[in-house]
N, C-alpha and C positions, 0 to 999 in steps of 0.2 A: 240678682240684677246688678248691672254695672252702669255707671254714668260716664259718658265720654269726656266730661269736664272734671279735672282733678288737679290737686297740687302734688307734685312729685318732690319728695324730700330725700336728699342725699345725706344719710347719716354718716357716711365716710367723710363728707365735708365738715360736719359738726365735730367729728373726732379730730380731724386735721386742725381745725381752728382751736380746739382745746389744747392740743399739743403746742401749737404756735404761741398761744397766749401764755402757757406755762413756761415756755422758754424765756419769757420776759421777766420771770420772777426769780428772786433769790431762793436758794434751797430752804425748805421749811415753810415758805409762804403758802397759805391755803388758798383754794379756789372755790368760790361760790358761783354756781351757774344759775342764772335767772331763767326760770321756766314759767313765770306767770303769763296770763293771757294766752293759755294753750301754747306755751313756748313760742310766743310771738307768731302764732299762727302755724307753727311747724308740727304741732302735736306733742303735748306735754308728756304723755306717758312714754311714747317711743323715744323721744329725745332724752328724757330722764334716765331711761334704761341704758341708753348708749353712754351718757355721761357717767352714770354710776359704775358701769362696767370698765370705764377707763379712768377711774380714780378721782372724780370730782369729790371735794370734801363736804360740800353742802349744796342744797338747792334752795332757791328763793322763790316764793310765791307771794301773791298779794292778799289772798283770801284763805280762810280756814278751809273752805270747801275745795279749793284747788289742792291743798295739802292732803286732805282726806282722799281725794280721787287718786293721788299717787300712792298713798299707803294701801288702798284697796287693791291696786294693781301690783303690789309686792315690792314697791320701792322702799328700801330700808336706810338709805343714806340720810343724815340729819337734814331736816327741812325747817326753814325759817319763814314764818308768816310776817311779811314786811309792811302790811297795811295795818289799819286800826282794827283791832279785834273786839267786836261787841261783847258785852258781859255774858250774854246768853250763849255765846259760841265758845267760851273758855273751856267748859267741860269737854266738848268735842275735841278741842285742840289738845287737851291733856290725854284724852282717851287714845288719840292717834299719834301721840308722841311728837307733837309739833312745838317747836320753840316759837314764842310770840314776841312781837315788838311792843314795848311800852314807851309812851312819849311824855309821861309825867308821873308824879308820885301816886296820884289817884288811880291811874291805870294799873300800876304795879300792885296797889292794895286790892284792886278788883281781881286781878289774877291770883293773888295770894288767897283770897276768900274762895275762889272757884277751885283752886287746887286743894285747899283744906277740906272742902266738902267731899272731895273724892279721895282724900287720903293720899294724894300724890305730891311729888315735887315738880314744880314747873320750871322750865328753862325760859329765861327772858333775855332779850337784847334791848338795851336802852337806845332810843333814837335821840341823837344830839343835833339840835338845830344850830348850825354854824353860819347860816346865812341864806338857806333856801326859803326860810320863812313859810313853811308849809305844815310841818308836823315835827314835834319833838321838844325836848327840854332845852332851854337856852344854854349855851355853852358855859356861861358864868355860874349856872346853877347846878352843874353836873356833880360837883363834889358833895353837896348836901343830899342830893337825890340818891346818889350811889351809896353813900353812907347809910341812909335810911333803908334802902333795898337790902343792903348786906346784913341788916339786922332782922329781916323778915324770915320767919320760919317757913319752910316749904317752898322757898323761892331761891333759885340759883341764877345769879347774874352771869350768864354765859358770855355775853358780848355787849359791845357798845359801838355805835356806828353813826356816821354822818353821810350826807349826800351832797355832792358838788353841783351847784346850779349852772356853772359855766365851764365845765371841763372840756367842752368841744371847741373852745377858742373864743366864743362870744364873751365880751367883757372879761377877758382873761385876768384882769386885775382882781377879780373877786376870788380867784383860786387861792392866792397866797393868804388873803384875809381869812378864808374859811379854814385853811390848813393851820394858820397861826392860832385861831380860836380853838381848834381841836387839840393842838399841842398844849395850850394853856390849861385846858380842862384835864388833860392827862397829868400835867404837872401838879394840879390840885390833888388828884388821887394819890400820887406818889408822896406828896408832902403830908397827906393825912394818914399814910400807912395803909391805904386800902389796896387790896390785891387787884391788879389790873385785869380786866376781862379781855376777851378776844376783841381786838380793835380792827374794824374794817371801814374803808372810806372810798377806795378807788372804784369807779365804774369803768366801762370799756375804754373811754377816752383817756382817763387818768392812768389806767393800767398801762396803756401803750406809751404814753408821753411823759409821765411824771413818776419815776420810781420812788420818789420821796413820799408818795401817798400810799404805798403798798401796805405798810404796817404788818399785821398778822395774817390778813386775808384780803383778797380782792374780789370784786363782784363783776361778772361779765354777763351782759345780755346780748345786745345786737351784734357785737363782734363774734360771739359764739356761732352766730348764724351766717357769718361771712360778710356782713355789711359794714363798710367803713364808717367810723364815727368821727374821725379827725385825720389830719394829714399823716400822722404817724401810723395809723391803721391802714391808710391807703397803701403804704409801702410794705406791709407786713405779709403779703401773699395769703390773705384770708380767702377762703373759698365760699361763695354764696351757696346756700344749701337748697333753696326752693325754686322750682320751676312751675309755672301755672300753664296747664295744657288744656286744649279742647279740640274739637274738630268741626268741620263744616257740616251742619245738619240739614241745610236746605239751600237751594239756589233760587234767586229771584232776579228776573230781568226787568229793568226799568228803562223808560224812554227819557231822552234828554228833556230837561225842564220839569220832570216829575219830582215831587217832594217825597221824603222818606222819613219814617218814624214820627214820634210825637212832635207836634208843632211844625212839621215840615221845615225844620231849621237847616236841614241839608237838602239840597236840590242837585239832581244829576246834571252835570255840565256836558254830558254826552250820553249816548246809549250805554248802559252799564250792566255789569253782572255783580250782584251782591250775594254775599254768603251770610247765612244766619248761624251764629254761634250760640249754643245752649248755655249761656252764662250771662248774668246781669248784675245790677247793683245789689240785689238780694244776696248774691254770693260774695259781695265785697269788692266787685270790680267797679271802680269809682265812676259814677255818672259823669263827673266833670271832665273825664278824659275824652268825651265824644268829639270835641272840636279839633283836637290835636293828636289824639292817640293813634297808635298803629300796632299791628301784630305781625308775627312772622309766619308766613304761609307759602308753601311752594318754593322755599329757598330765598324768599325776598320779603321785604317789609310792605305791608298793605295797610292803607289808612282806614280808620273807622268811618262809617257812613251813617249819620243820623244819631239822634239822642239814644244813649244806652237805656234799655228798658229794664224792668225788674228781673226778668228771666231770660232776656235775649239781647244780643249785640250784633249789629250788622257791620260787615266789612266789605269794602270795595275790592272785588277780585278781578276787575276788568283787565288789569295788566299782569295778572298771574297766569302762567302757562297752564292750559288744560284744567281750569277750576272744576271741581267735582265734589259731590257729597262724600263725606268721609275723609277729606284731606285733613291731616294733622295741622294744628295751629298752636303756636306758643304766644301767650299773652304777657307773661312775665318771665324773663330769662335770667338764669343763674350765671351771669357774667358781668363783671364790673364795667366793661367797655360797651355793653349793649345799650342801644337807645331805649330798650324796654326792660332795663334792670329796675329793681325796686327803687333805687335812688333816683333814676331818671323819671320813672312814673310819678314818684312823689313830687319832683320838681314841676312836672306838668300840672299837677293838682294843687300846687302851692301848699304842700304839706311836708311831712317827714316820712322816711321809710317805715318807722314804727307803725304809723297809722295804716299804711298800705298793707303791711304783713298781718297785723293783728286784726284788720278788718275782714280778712278772708273768712267766709262764713263756715258754719258747722256742716252745712249740707254739701260742701265740697269734700269729696273723699280725699284722704291723704294716702298716697302710695309711697312705700319706703324702699330704698335700696342702699 
C-alpha cells in the first residue's frame, strides 16, 4: 500500500549541508550531528546513515531509546544521549554503547553504579549550565565535580559541554557571558591539573557566526537540514532537505455563501471548487494555518478553505486551471524564498521551524532521494 501524502527527504541536501558546515571549522574540529526527534522529522535512521557515511564524528539524541533505535539499525558512530537519563535506563545505555549526559555529581554516581553492575566502563559528558538555567552543573562548581568524576572507577569523562540560550541573536549580550563562564570553568580544570575532556558548546547559530565557540567539537541540528537559524546561516547556501507532498483526493463544488468545514468559519464568496487533501493535523499539518495558509498546486499557490481537520485539508482550487483528482500538491517547499517554506509556515503559526518539522507525524511516509 502507498499513501499519496508523504515527506520527501533529499539526503543529498543533508550531505551538502554537512560539507558546508564543516567548511566553517578549523582542521581537527569535530562535528556532532543532532538527530533527536527523528532527525527533526526527516527520519533518524536514514539521516544518521548518510551522516555516518560522510564522516560525522558523533550523533546526538535526547533519549536512550532514540540511541538504541540507531544501534539496532547498524549505526556505529559514537552517540551521545543529551537528555536526562533515568537510572533504570542506564543499563540499556551501556549495553548499546551510548554515552550519557550527567548534570550533577549524583547523576554521575548513578551511572557509575549502573556500569559497575554490568562490569562495563561508562562514557559520560558533563552538562555545564552557563546561563540556560535548564539542566547541568553551575559553571563555578565544575572543578569540584570533574575532580570527583575523574576518581570514579568505571567512568570515563569523555566530554563537557554547555548550551547557548541566545545564539540566534536574541539578547545577544548573554552569549559573551555564557562563553566567559565556560572559559572560567576550563581554567579551573587546568589549574587543578585535571585532564580536559572534549569540549563542545556551539549549536548551529554559534557554529556559523562565532568561531570562538567551536572548541573541540560543534553541534549542528537545524542547519544540517538546511533551515537558517541566524543571519550568517542565511548567507551560507544551505539546502532545505524536506518537501511535504500530497495530491487532490476529491473535488467538491460549493455555492456562494455556503460554509465549509468545522464551524463554517470559511464561507464561499463565489461558486467555488474545493479540493480535499488526505492530510490533517494528525499528520502534523498545523490546524492554525487554516486562515492564512496556502499550497502549491497546478503551478500556482492556492489558499486553504476552512478549518483543517484531523485527516483532511480543503483547498480552494477555483482559480487553478483544470482542477482534477490526482493533481500533485506541495504543502511545504524545500526553498528558502518560498512562501510555504518551513520558516514561513512557522511564522504564520507564530512558532519556529523546529516545531513545524518535528511535528510531522509518524504516519507520514518518508521517501528518500
